[in-house]
ZAMARGU-4260 file (C-alpha; in steps of 0.2 Angstrom, whole numbers, plus 5000, padded with zeros to 4 digits):
<rodrens>
0) 4934/4865/5066 | 4931/4871/5084 | 4938/4855/5091 | 4954/4857/5080 | 4956/4875/5086
5) 4955/4869/5104 | 4968/4855/5100 | 4979/4868/5092 | 4977/4880/5107 | 4971/4894/5095
10) 4961/4909/5101 | 4952/4913/5085 | 4936/4911/5074 | 4939/4893/5068 | 4929/4896/5052
15) 4938/4912/5047 | 4955/4905/5052 | 4954/4887/5043 | 4944/4893/5028 | 4957/4907/5024
20) 4972/4895/5027 | 4964/4881/5017 | 4960/4893/5002 | 4977/4900/5003 | 4985/4883/5001
25) 4974/4877/4987 | 4976/4893/4977 | 4995/4892/4980 | 4996/4874/4974 | 4985/4879/4958
30) 4996/4894/4955 | 5012/4883/4956 | 5005/4869/4945 | 4998/4880/4931 | 5005/4898/4933
35) 5004/4902/4915 | 4985/4898/4914 | 4981/4908/4930 | 4991/4923/4923 | 4982/4922/4906
40) 4965/4920/4914 | 4966/4933/4926 | 4976/4944/4914 | 4961/4944/4903 | 4950/4949/4917
45) 4962/4963/4922 | 4962/4969/4904 | 4943/4969/4903 | 4942/4978/4920 | 4955/4991/4915
50) 4947/4995/4898 | 4928/4995/4903 | 4928/5000/4922 | 4944/5011/4923 | 4933/5027/4924
55) 4924/5019/4939 | 4940/5017/4948 | 4945/5035/4945 | 4928/5042/4949 | 4927/5031/4964
60) 4944/5036/4973 | 4940/5055/4969 | 4923/5053/4977 | 4931/5045/4992 | 4943/5060/4994
65) 4928/5072/4993 | 4917/5062/5005 | 4931/5061/5018 | 4935/5079/5018 | 4916/5083/5020
70) 4916/5071/5035 | 4931/5079/5043 | 4924/5097/5041 | 4906/5092/5046 | 4899/5092/5064
75) 4904/5073/5064 | 4922/5078/5064 | 4921/5081/5083 | 4916/5063/5086 | 4930/5054/5096
80) 4935/5036/5091 | 4934/5026/5107 | 4922/5036/5119 | 4921/5054/5123 | 4934/5054/5136
85) 4947/5043/5127 | 4964/5049/5123 | 4976/5044/5109 | 4986/5028/5113 | 5001/5034/5103
90) 5009/5051/5101 | 5009/5060/5084 | 5026/5055/5079 | 5024/5037/5083 | 5007/5037/5075
95) 5013/5044/5059 | 5028/5033/5058 | 5018/5017/5061 | 5004/5021/5048 | 5017/5027/5035
100) 5029/5012/5038 | 5014/5000/5037 | 5007/5009/5022 | 5017/5014/5007 | 5035/5017/5014
105) 5040/5002/5003 | 5032/5010/4988 | 5041/5026/4989 | 5058/5017/4990 | 5053/5006/4975
110) 5046/5020/4964 | 5054/5036/4971 | 5066/5037/4956 | 5058/5025/4944 | 5040/5032/4942
115) 5046/5051/4939 | 5059/5044/4926 | 5046/5033/4918 | 5034/5047/4915 | 5048/5059/4911
120) 5054/5047/4897 | 5037/5042/4892 | 5025/5056/4895 | 5006/5052/4899 | 5000/5066/4888
125) 5003/5062/4869 | 5006/5081/4865 | 5021/5082/4877 | 5039/5078/4871 | 5050/5067/4882
130) 5064/5075/4892 | 5057/5092/4891 | 5052/5104/4905 | 5034/5100/4902 | 5037/5082/4903
135) 5046/5085/4920 | 5032/5094/4927 | 5020/5081/4922 | 5031/5067/4928 | 5031/5074/4946
140) 5013/5079/4945 | 5007/5061/4941 | 5019/5052/4953 | 5012/5062/4968 | 4994/5060/4961
145) 4997/5042/4961 | 5004/5041/4979 | 4997/5056/4987 | 4979/5060/4994 | 4971/5048/4982
150) 4981/5033/4988 | 4978/5038/5006 | 4960/5040/5003 | 4959/5022/4999 | 4967/5018/5016
155) 4958/5032/5026 | 4940/5027/5021 | 4940/5009/5027 | 4952/5014/5042 | 4939/5027/5047
160) 4924/5015/5045 | 4934/5001/5055 | 4938/5014/5069 | 4921/5021/5070 | 4911/5005/5071
165) 4924/4996/5082 | 4926/5009/5095 | 4909/5018/5094 | 4898/5002/5092 | 4909/4990/5101
170) 4909/4978/5087 | 4923/4965/5083 | 4939/4971/5075 | 4934/4963/5058 | 4931/4968/5041
175) 4913/4963/5042 | 4909/4975/5056 | 4908/4990/5045 | 4893/4983/5036 | 4883/4982/5052
180) 4871/4996/5048 | 4866/4987/5032 | 4866/4969/5037 | 4864/4970/5056 | 4868/4954/5066
185) 4872/4944/5050 | 4890/4951/5051 | 4891/4936/5064 | 4885/4923/5051 | 4890/4916/5034
190) 4889/4933/5025 | 4900/4942/5038 | 4913/4927/5039 | 4914/4927/5019 | 4918/4945/5020
195) 4932/4942/5033 | 4939/4928/5023 | 4940/4938/5008 | 4949/4952/5018 | 4962/4939/5025
200) 4966/4932/5007 | 4967/4950/5000 | 4980/4954/5013 | 4990/4938/5012 | 4991/4939/4993
205) 4994/4957/4992 | 5009/4956/5005 | 5016/4941/4996 | 5017/4951/4980 | 5025/4965/4989
210) 5038/4954/4998 | 5042/4947/4981 | 5044/4964/4973 | 5054/4970/4988 | 5065/4955/4987
215) 5069/4959/4969 | 5074/4977/4974 | 5085/4971/4988 | 5093/4957/4977 | 5097/4971/4964
220) 5105/4982/4977 | 5116/4967/4984 | 5121/4963/4966 | 5126/4981/4963 | 5136/4981/4979
225) 5143/4964/4981 | 5140/4956/4964 | 5128/4943/4972 | 5119/4935/4957 | 5101/4940/4953
230) 5095/4922/4956 | 5082/4911/4965 | 5094/4906/4980 | 5099/4924/4985 | 5080/4929/4984
235) 5075/4915/4995 | 5088/4919/5008 | 5083/4937/5008 | 5065/4932/5011 | 5070/4921/5025
240) 5079/4935/5033 | 5065/4947/5031 | 5053/4935/5038 | 5064/4932/5053 | 5064/4950/5056
245) 5046/4952/5054 | 5042/4937/5065 | 5053/4944/5079 | 5043/4960/5078 | 5027/4950/5079
250) 5033/4941/5094 | 5038/4957/5103 | 5021/4965/5099 | 5014/4981/5093 | 5023/4993/5105
255) 5040/4984/5107 | 5041/4978/5089 | 5031/4987/5076 | 5032/5004/5084 | 5051/5003/5087
260) 5055/4996/5070 | 5044/5009/5062 | 5052/5024/5071 | 5069/5018/5067 | 5065/5015/5048
265) 5056/5032/5046 | 5071/5040/5054 | 5083/5032/5042 | 5072/5036/5027 | 5072/5054/5032
270) 5091/5054/5034 | 5092/5047/5016 | 5081/5060/5009 | 5091/5074/5018 | 5107/5067/5011
275) 5101/5068/4993 | 5095/5086/4997 | 5111/5093/5004 | 5123/5083/4993 | 5114/5086/4977
280) 5108/5103/4970 | 5101/5110/4986 | 5095/5127/4980 | 5087/5119/4965 | 5078/5105/4976
285) 5072/5118/4989 | 5064/5128/4975 | 5057/5112/4967 | 5049/5107/4983 | 5040/5123/4985
290) 5035/5124/4967 | 5029/5106/4967 | 5016/5110/4980 | 5009/5122/4968 | 5010/5110/4953
295) 5001/5097/4964 | 4987/5109/4969 | 4984/5116/4952 | 4984/5100/4943 | 4974/5090/4957
300) 4957/5093/4950 | 4961/5090/4932 | 4971/5074/4936 | 4957/5068/4948 | 4944/5067/4934
305) 4955/5064/4919 | 4950/5047/4910 | 4960/5048/4895 | 4944/5048/4885 | 4952/5053/4868
310) 4965/5039/4869 | 4957/5030/4854 | 4961/5046/4844 | 4977/5051/4851 | 4986/5034/4854
315) 4994/5025/4839 | 4987/5009/4845 | 4970/5016/4850 | 4961/5010/4865 | 4963/5015/4884
320) 4980/5022/4883 | 4993/5026/4896 | 4981/5028/4910 | 4975/5010/4910 | 4993/5003/4914
325) 4996/5016/4928 | 4982/5025/4937 | 4969/5012/4936 | 4982/4998/4940 | 4987/5008/4955
330) 4970/5010/4962 | 4965/4992/4958 | 4980/4985/4967 | 4980/4998/4981 | 4962/4994/4986
335) 4967/4976/4989 | 4978/4982/5003 | 4964/4993/5010 | 4957/4980/5023 | 4975/4977/5030
340) 4980/4996/5031 | 4963/5001/5036 | 4962/4989/5051 | 4980/4993/5056 | 4977/5012/5056
345) 4961/5010/5066 | 4970/4999/5078 | 4983/5013/5082 | 4971/5027/5081 | 4960/5024/5096
350) 4957/5040/5105 | 4958/5052/5091 | 4943/5062/5084 | 4937/5059/5066 | 4944/5076/5061
355) 4961/5072/5068 | 4960/5054/5060 | 4955/5060/5042 | 4966/5075/5041 | 4981/5066/5049
360) 4980/5050/5039 | 4976/5059/5022 | 4988/5074/5023 | 5003/5069/5034 | 5009/5055/5023
365) 5004/5064/5007 | 5014/5079/5012 | 5029/5068/5016 | 5026/5059/4999 | 5026/5076/4990
370) 5043/5081/4998 | 5050/5064/4994 | 5046/5064/4976 | 5051/5082/4974 | 5069/5078/4981
375) 5071/5061/4973 | 5061/5064/4957 | 5068/5081/4952 | 5086/5075/4957 | 5084/5060/4945
380) 5077/5070/4931 | 5091/5083/4933 | 5104/5069/4932 | 5095/5062/4917 | 5095/5079/4908
385) 5080/5091/4907 | 5079/5100/4890 | 5088/5098/4874 | 5102/5109/4878 | 5106/5101/4895
390) 5105/5084/4887 | 5117/5089/4873 | 5129/5096/4886 | 5128/5079/4896 | 5133/5069/4881
395) 5133/5050/4884 | 5127/5053/4902 | 5110/5060/4896 | 5097/5047/4899 | 5107/5036/4910
400) 5093/5034/4923 | 5080/5032/4909 | 5090/5017/4902 | 5092/5010/4920 | 5073/5011/4923
405) 5069/5003/4906 | 5082/4989/4910 | 5077/4986/4928 | 5065/4995/4939 | 5071/4987/4955
410) 5089/4993/4951 | 5084/5012/4947 | 5086/5018/4965 | 5104/5011/4966 | 5109/5017/4949
415) 5103/5034/4955 | 5114/5034/4970 | 5129/5031/4959 | 5129/5050/4956 | 5131/5055/4974
420) 5146/5054/4986 | 5149/5039/4997 | 5139/5029/4984 | 5143/5012/4991 | 5138/5016/5009
425) 5122/5025/5003 | 5117/5010/4992 | 5120/4999/5007 | 5109/5010/5018 | 5096/5010/5005
430) 5096/4991/5005 | 5093/4991/5024 | 5079/5004/5023 | 5070/4993/5010 | 5072/4978/5020
435) 5065/4985/5036 | 5051/4993/5026 | 5046/4977/5020 | 5048/4968/5037 | 5037/4981/5045
440) 5024/4979/5031 | 5025/4960/5034 | 5023/4961/5053 | 5009/4974/5052 | 5000/4963/5040
445) 5002/4948/5051 | 4995/4957/5066 | 4980/4963/5055 | 4976/4945/5049 | 4977/4939/5066
450) 4965/4953/5072 | 4953/4949/5057 | 4952/4931/5064 | 4951/4934/5082 | 4940/4950/5081
455) 4949/4959/5095 | 4963/4971/5096 | 4972/4960/5108 | 4985/4949/5101 | 4982/4930/5099
460) 4993/4917/5105 | 5011/4919/5099 | 5011/4903/5088 | 4995/4909/5080 | 5003/4925/5075
465) 5018/4917/5069 | 5008/4906/5058 | 5002/4921/5048 | 5020/4929/5048 | 5028/4913/5042
470) 5014/4910/5029 | 5017/4926/5020 | 5036/4923/5019 | 5033/4905/5013 | 5020/4911/5000
475) 5032/4923/4992 | 5047/4911/4993 | 5037/4896/4985 | 5031/4908/4971 | 5049/4913/4967
480) 5056/4895/4969 | 5043/4885/4960 | 5034/4897/4948 | 5048/4911/4946 | 5043/4927/4938
485) 5028/4920/4930 | 5021/4916/4947 | 5023/4933/4954 | 5016/4941/4938 | 5001/4929/4939
490) 4998/4934/4957 | 4999/4953/4952 | 4985/4949/4939 | 4975/4940/4952 | 4975/4953/4966
495) 4971/4967/4953 | 4955/4957/4948 | 4951/4954/4966 | 4952/4973/4968 | 4936/4976/4959
500) 4924/4968/4972 | 4934/4976/4986 | 4932/4992/4977 | 4913/4990/4976 | 4913/4985/4994
505) 4922/5001/4999 | 4907/5011/4991 | 4895/5001/5001 | 4906/5004/5016 | 4905/5023/5013
510) 4886/5021/5013 | 4886/5011/5029 | 4898/5024/5037 | 4886/5038/5032 | 4871/5029/5039
515) 4881/5026/5055 | 4886/5044/5057 | 4869/5051/5054 | 4862/5039/5067 | 4875/5044/5080
520) 4862/5045/5094 | 4860/5026/5093 | 4862/5018/5110 | 4876/5005/5112 | 4862/4993/5119
525) 4854/4993/5102 | 4870/4987/5093 | 4870/4968/5090 | 4880/4957/5101 | 4889/4942/5095
530) 4881/4925/5099 | 4887/4917/5114 | 4900/4904/5110 | 4912/4893/5120 | 4929/4901/5121
535) 4942/4891/5113
</rodrens>
């Protein structure tokens, strides 16, 4: 493999690179040949995990939030990532926009209207009536719970572990490095490389699913605007355009490409949010934003420990209940992204203290998420009709967004904008924002996969980075063309099952980070050095 890497002029670890690429190709072929079988097998695995280990996911993420807050507030919070005299590589605004755009900006566009409306029309708690004030409060509370502090804890924990061991211990920028206190120099051997390959595959498949889902939303928007059919050919063209934008950003690099694209995108998203605020029920929404902070704070502890224990007694069909299809699915899927987002956030956070890192990564995106859902979610529920009297006054317009979400989740955001001025222009802007969000996620993922293979923050050769960027687009396109919706659904089941071992590794990662922090006096010389190898 080393000879092949030299021949291809790669600057990478040949084992990680070629094994990851090979498994990706083999799995893709299998998925394309027997998508139904893959979906059924992994679907059964996902059902077992959700039913029997859902409590573990909920307890786990909540424990990570508590651990991270303790680390930030402890004496370890003053440790600077990158040396005692290091300064941040990026200003606060650029830092925030990059971590947000590379994180869940795409999710907010996809679920900003759809999730609150889903919970509003189908309340999580069985004793709450749909479309009532109580249902509206619960809908906003659960939407923010799913995408607030807990989601960002899933990204912050590995991000902090990566940043700490990479910048304080001078270890390679690889997933395996965070386990150094537990396995030592074996991070450079088969165990470490296996962990790195696993992280590469999780990133590739997770991003492929997101590109596929984003393509559906963009296609839905273009269909609404221009009557473009919701078919395979338009989706493939969309993927080609998104991949081209992402590849251009990859070639430009982190500062000129991803940073600039992220700044533009977050600015457009904020502009869209302000448009909804000032052209909608402004006073109602301002009051809702303030009140939603209180709702989130007051409900955070009960929601963080709620396991739907009595579902078998309160749900007509018995079993796990509503939470298995929402909260547990969110955590299992999100954790497959954690190596990607964690390393990306670590890469852009050099020079910050642990306290700055944890509080910034946890709270800044969470506050933005809360404001976003307050404005979009409350606006959507107000349009749909809150309360019996309001819905009666709305007549046939009552429940229009609930019907849109039930019919097509990707179309929900565009159906929402039909109730605002300049609907066509705003829908077009929304399509553009979604496209750029998915492009930034793709180029960020490609950068991370390249770093996982090279082990350094320095970019590899252009053709090496392009390989991963193009692979993500090809993976998503082939799934849509050859396997259709079944292929995407099967891949969603797969990455949910993959989420379990990654989740377990995150717990081990937390132990490794704790051990590293409590041994902060360790001299740099005592840290293992990679074996001497010929540079490729």
